[in-house]
C-alpha positions as CSV (number, residue, x, y, z in Angstrom):
1,M,155.1,16.9,52.1
2,A,155.5,18.2,55.6
3,P,157.5,21.3,56.0
4,W,159.9,19.8,58.4
5,H,160.8,17.2,55.6
6,R,162.2,19.9,53.4
7,E,165.8,20.9,53.2
8,R,166.9,24.2,54.8
9,E,166.9,26.3,51.5
10,E,163.3,25.0,50.6
11,L,162.1,26.0,54.0
12,A,163.4,29.5,53.6
13,A,161.8,29.7,50.1
14,L,158.3,28.9,51.5
15,G,158.3,32.1,53.6
16,G,156.8,32.4,57.0
17,V,159.5,30.1,58.4
18,D,161.7,31.7,60.9
19,L,165.3,30.4,60.4
20,E,167.1,33.5,61.8
21,G,169.2,32.6,64.7
22,L,169.2,29.0,64.1
23,G,172.7,27.7,63.3
24,S,173.3,24.7,61.1
25,E,173.5,22.3,63.8
26,E,170.7,23.6,65.8
27,L,168.3,23.6,62.8
28,S,169.6,20.1,62.0
29,A,168.8,18.8,65.5
30,V,165.2,20.4,65.3
31,L,164.4,18.8,61.9
32,E,166.0,15.7,62.9
33,G,163.6,15.5,65.9
34,L,160.6,15.9,63.4
35,R,162.0,13.5,61.0
36,G,159.2,10.8,60.1
37,K,156.5,12.7,62.0
38,P,153.2,13.0,60.0
39,A,151.9,16.3,59.1
40,I,148.1,17.2,59.8
41,Y,146.3,19.6,57.5
42,H,142.8,21.2,57.6
43,C,141.7,21.2,54.0
44,I,138.8,23.3,52.6
45,S,137.4,23.7,49.1
46,R,134.2,25.5,48.1
47,V,131.9,25.2,45.1
48,V,132.2,27.9,42.5
49,N,129.8,30.8,43.1
50,A,128.8,29.2,46.5
51,E,126.1,27.1,44.7
52,F,124.4,24.3,46.7
53,A,125.5,21.7,44.2
54,L,126.2,18.8,46.6
55,Q,123.0,17.0,47.4
56,R,122.5,13.6,48.7
57,E,123.9,11.6,45.7
58,E,126.7,14.0,45.4
59,K,127.8,13.8,48.9
60,E,127.7,10.0,48.9
61,R,129.9,9.9,45.7
62,F,132.3,12.4,47.2
63,V,132.7,10.3,50.4
64,A,133.2,7.0,48.4
65,L,135.8,8.7,46.2
66,M,137.6,10.3,49.3
67,R,137.9,6.9,50.9
68,A,139.3,5.3,47.7
69,Y,141.9,7.8,47.3
70,E,142.7,7.8,51.0
71,R,143.7,4.0,50.7
72,F,145.7,4.6,47.6
73,S,147.4,7.7,48.6
74,Q,148.5,6.3,52.0
75,V,147.1,9.3,53.9
76,R,144.7,9.2,56.7
77,V,141.3,11.1,57.0
78,M,141.1,11.9,60.6
79,T,137.5,13.5,60.0
80,F,135.6,15.2,57.3
81,C,132.4,17.0,56.5
82,V,130.7,17.4,53.2
83,M,128.4,20.2,53.2
84,S,126.1,21.7,50.3
85,N,128.5,24.0,48.9
86,H,131.9,23.1,50.3
87,F,133.8,20.4,52.2
88,H,136.4,20.1,55.1
89,I,138.9,17.3,55.5
90,L,141.4,16.9,58.5
91,L,144.0,14.9,56.8
92,E,147.1,13.2,58.3
93,V,149.9,13.0,55.7
94,P,152.7,10.6,56.7
95,A,156.3,11.1,55.6
96,A,157.0,9.2,52.3
97,P,159.4,6.2,52.7
98,E,163.1,6.9,51.8
99,D,162.8,4.5,48.7
100,R,159.5,6.2,47.6
101,G,158.1,2.7,47.0
102,A,161.1,1.1,45.3
103,S,160.9,-1.8,47.5
104,W,157.4,-2.7,46.4
105,S,157.1,-5.6,43.8
106,D,155.2,-4.9,40.8
107,E,152.5,-7.2,42.0
108,E,152.2,-5.2,45.2
109,L,151.8,-2.1,43.2
110,L,149.3,-3.5,40.9
111,D,147.2,-4.9,43.9
112,H,147.2,-1.4,45.3
113,L,146.1,0.1,42.2
114,G,143.1,-2.1,42.6
115,H,141.6,0.6,45.0
116,L,141.2,2.9,42.2
117,Y,140.6,1.1,39.0
118,T,137.8,-1.3,37.7
119,E,138.8,-4.8,36.7
120,R,138.8,-3.9,33.0
121,E,141.2,-1.0,33.6
122,M,143.4,-3.2,35.8
123,G,143.7,-5.7,33.0
124,E,145.1,-3.0,30.9
125,L,147.6,-1.8,33.5
126,R,148.6,-5.4,34.1
127,W,149.2,-5.8,30.4
128,E,151.1,-2.7,30.1
129,L,153.6,-3.3,33.0
130,G,154.0,-6.9,31.9
131,H,154.8,-5.9,28.3
132,Y,157.6,-3.6,29.6
133,R,159.1,-6.3,31.7
134,K,158.9,-9.0,28.8
135,Q,160.4,-6.6,26.3
136,K,163.3,-5.6,28.9
137,M,162.1,-2.2,28.7
138,D,163.3,-1.3,32.4
139,E,163.3,2.4,31.9
140,A,159.6,2.3,30.8
141,A,158.6,0.0,33.6
142,E,160.3,2.3,36.2
143,G,158.4,5.3,34.6
144,F,155.2,3.4,34.9
145,R,155.8,2.7,38.6
146,K,157.0,6.3,39.4
147,R,153.8,7.6,37.8
148,Y,151.9,6.2,40.7
149,F,154.3,6.5,43.6
150,D,154.6,10.1,42.9
151,R,150.9,10.4,43.8
152,M,151.3,8.9,47.2
153,W,152.2,10.3,50.5
154,D,151.4,13.8,49.2
155,L,148.7,16.3,50.3
156,S,148.6,18.2,46.9
157,S,148.2,15.0,44.8
158,F,145.5,13.7,47.0
159,M,143.4,16.7,46.9
160,K,144.0,17.4,43.1
161,V,143.0,13.9,42.0
162,L,140.0,13.8,44.5
163,K,138.6,17.0,43.1
164,Q,139.3,16.4,39.5
165,R,137.7,12.9,39.6
166,F,134.7,14.1,41.5
167,T,134.4,17.1,38.9
168,Q,134.4,14.7,36.0
169,W,131.7,12.5,37.6
170,F,129.7,15.6,38.6
171,N,129.9,17.1,35.1
172,K,128.9,13.9,33.3
173,K,125.9,13.3,35.6
174,H,124.7,16.8,35.3
175,E,125.6,17.2,31.6
176,R,127.7,20.3,32.3
177,E,131.1,21.5,31.5
178,G,133.7,23.7,33.2
179,Y,135.1,24.2,36.8
180,L,133.1,23.0,39.8
181,W,135.4,24.2,42.7
182,S,136.3,27.8,43.3
183,G,140.1,27.8,42.9
184,R,142.8,25.7,44.5
185,F,141.9,24.2,47.9
186,K,143.0,26.0,51.0
187,S,145.0,24.1,53.6
188,V,146.3,24.9,57.1
189,L,149.0,23.0,59.0
190,V,147.5,21.9,62.3
191,E,149.5,20.8,65.5
192,D,148.6,17.5,66.9
193,G,146.9,17.2,70.2
194,H,144.7,20.0,71.5
195,A,144.8,21.9,68.1
196,A,143.9,18.8,66.1
197,R,141.0,18.1,68.5
198,T,139.6,21.6,68.2
199,V,139.7,21.7,64.6
200,A,138.3,18.2,64.3
201,A,135.4,19.4,66.5
202,Y,134.9,22.5,64.2
203,I,134.5,20.3,61.2
204,D,132.1,17.9,62.6
205,L,130.0,20.9,64.1
206,N,129.4,22.4,60.6
207,P,126.1,20.8,60.1
208,V,124.9,21.9,63.7
209,R,126.2,25.4,63.0
210,A,124.2,25.6,59.8
211,G,121.0,24.4,61.6
212,M,120.7,21.1,59.5
213,V,120.9,18.8,62.5
214,S,120.6,19.3,66.2
215,D,123.2,16.6,67.0
216,P,126.4,16.0,65.0
217,K,125.9,12.3,65.1
218,D,122.8,12.6,62.9
219,Y,124.7,14.1,60.0
220,R,125.6,11.2,57.6
221,W,128.3,12.8,55.5
222,S,130.8,13.6,58.4
223,G,133.4,11.7,60.3
224,Y,131.7,11.7,63.6
225,G,128.4,10.6,61.9
226,E,130.0,7.7,60.1
227,A,131.9,6.7,63.2
228,V,128.8,6.5,65.4
229,A,127.3,4.5,62.6
230,G,130.0,2.0,62.9
231,K,132.2,2.8,60.0
232,D,135.7,1.5,60.8
233,A,137.8,4.2,58.7
234,A,136.0,7.0,60.5
235,R,136.4,5.4,63.9
236,S,140.0,4.9,63.1
237,G,140.5,8.6,62.2
238,L,138.9,9.9,65.4
239,R,141.2,7.5,67.4
240,L,144.1,9.5,65.8
241,V,142.4,12.7,66.7
242,M,142.0,11.7,70.3
243,F,145.6,10.3,70.4
244,E,144.6,6.7,71.1
245,S,146.4,3.8,69.5
246,R,147.5,4.7,66.0
247,S,146.7,1.1,64.7
248,C,143.7,-1.0,65.2
249,A,144.7,-4.7,65.4
250,G,142.1,-7.2,63.7
251,S,142.8,-10.3,65.9
252,E,140.1,-11.8,67.8
253,K,142.3,-11.4,71.1
254,S,142.1,-7.7,70.7
255,A,138.4,-7.4,69.7
256,A,137.1,-6.7,73.3
257,R,139.9,-4.1,73.8
258,Q,138.9,-2.3,70.5
259,V,135.3,-2.0,71.6
260,V,136.3,-0.5,74.9
261,S,138.8,1.8,73.2
262,W,136.3,3.0,70.8
263,R,133.7,3.7,73.5
264,K,136.4,5.7,75.4
265,V,137.4,7.6,72.2
266,A,133.6,8.2,71.3
267,G,132.8,9.5,74.8
268,R,135.8,11.8,75.1
269,Y,135.2,13.2,71.5
270,R,131.5,13.8,72.2
271,E,132.4,15.9,75.2
272,V,134.8,18.0,72.9
273,L,132.1,18.4,70.4
274,F,129.6,19.7,72.9
275,T,131.8,21.8,75.0
276,T,133.1,23.5,71.6
277,G,129.7,23.8,70.3
278,E,128.2,25.4,73.4
279,V,126.3,28.6,72.7
280,R,126.1,31.0,75.7
281,S,123.3,33.5,76.2
282,G,123.6,36.5,74.0
283,E,126.3,35.0,71.6
284,S,125.7,35.7,68.0
285,E,127.6,35.5,64.8
286,A,127.5,38.3,62.1
287,G,124.2,39.7,63.6
288,R,122.4,36.4,63.7
289,S,121.9,33.8,66.4
290,R,124.5,30.9,66.3
291,C,123.4,27.3,66.3
292,G,124.8,25.1,68.9
293,F,124.2,23.5,72.2
294,T,122.7,25.1,75.3
295,P,124.7,24.9,78.6
296,E,122.1,22.4,79.9
297,E,122.8,20.2,76.9
298,V,126.5,20.4,77.5
299,A,126.0,19.7,81.2
300,R,124.0,16.5,80.4
301,V,126.7,15.1,77.9
302,L,129.4,15.9,80.4
303,E,127.4,14.1,83.2
304,E,126.8,11.1,81.0
305,G,130.5,11.0,80.1
306,G,129.7,11.5,76.4
307,S,128.1,8.0,76.1
308,L,125.4,7.2,73.7
309,S,122.7,4.6,74.4
310,E,122.7,1.4,72.3
311,G,119.4,2.5,70.8
312,A,120.9,5.9,69.7
313,M,123.9,4.1,68.1
314,L,121.6,1.5,66.5
315,R,119.5,4.1,64.9
316,C,122.6,5.7,63.4
317,R,123.8,2.3,62.0
318,A,120.4,1.5,60.6
319,R,120.2,4.9,58.9
320,Y,123.2,3.7,56.6
321,F,121.2,0.7,55.4
322,V,117.8,2.1,55.0
323,D,118.6,5.8,54.1
324,G,121.2,5.0,51.6
325,L,121.1,5.3,47.9
326,V,120.6,2.8,45.3
327,I,123.8,2.2,43.1
328,G,123.6,0.5,39.8
329,S,122.4,1.3,36.2
330,A,119.7,3.7,35.5
331,G,117.2,0.9,34.7
332,F,118.1,-0.8,38.0
333,V,117.7,2.5,40.0
């Protein structure tokens, strides 16, 4: 929940919120101006003991789970990066509807749960809710619905479930027990606009800073890498970062405009990435040289308007088809 959606007493209890000098009417006006505005958070979580536990298959699985819970939780991943021992997510959390989902029909809720559960599991859930309705057990049915609506439109629930489900998969795969993540995730509230763009660039530049790739488009498990490869969810997230249209219409009429819009977003964001990642002569970090872009590389990207050639984008798209992992039973793999 965004801080500005809390009551005055809750805000004061959070600490770090200066309410001094604000009268009731003034505070109400401030909060009313923010009412309904989404909150943006930079979320970070690290593997216990900083172990390099997240390799190719683990990263693929993490991203797949992240996208599934993004759709279920009604939040928006603006960009992300999964490294070998930690991950970053820039997450937009919208205000929950006033009715907290009460207007959804049972069928709408069950269809929505299909983002998370297998066909067999969905059969069990449909039977359970149907049983409550047939037996006129309205209180039990509402409890069933509340159980899922309480997990939507919420930062903590999204991160908790994502980390828990990935840990369960990871422990089963590697025949291990215990914690995978080092404590609770950390989150920082980020202002939209320039601040959000700066944080997004910091996230997508992680593999460049670590010396894993020389260009952020070449890192598969990041928002920018997915966007260049043509992934719609990643492109939609970067549109939010760059303050373009907050919705992507799917009609044929708007198809051409979407292509133009994405090229504009991609060019501007690439300029942000390279100017943010520029390393000037003599710059170092903790006594070692920083990885980044030379002034000449930055100048070239700015001169090109941040555009990528068709060939470069095609190679990124092809990587997702020929460099992917086999998904299936052990015998099939």
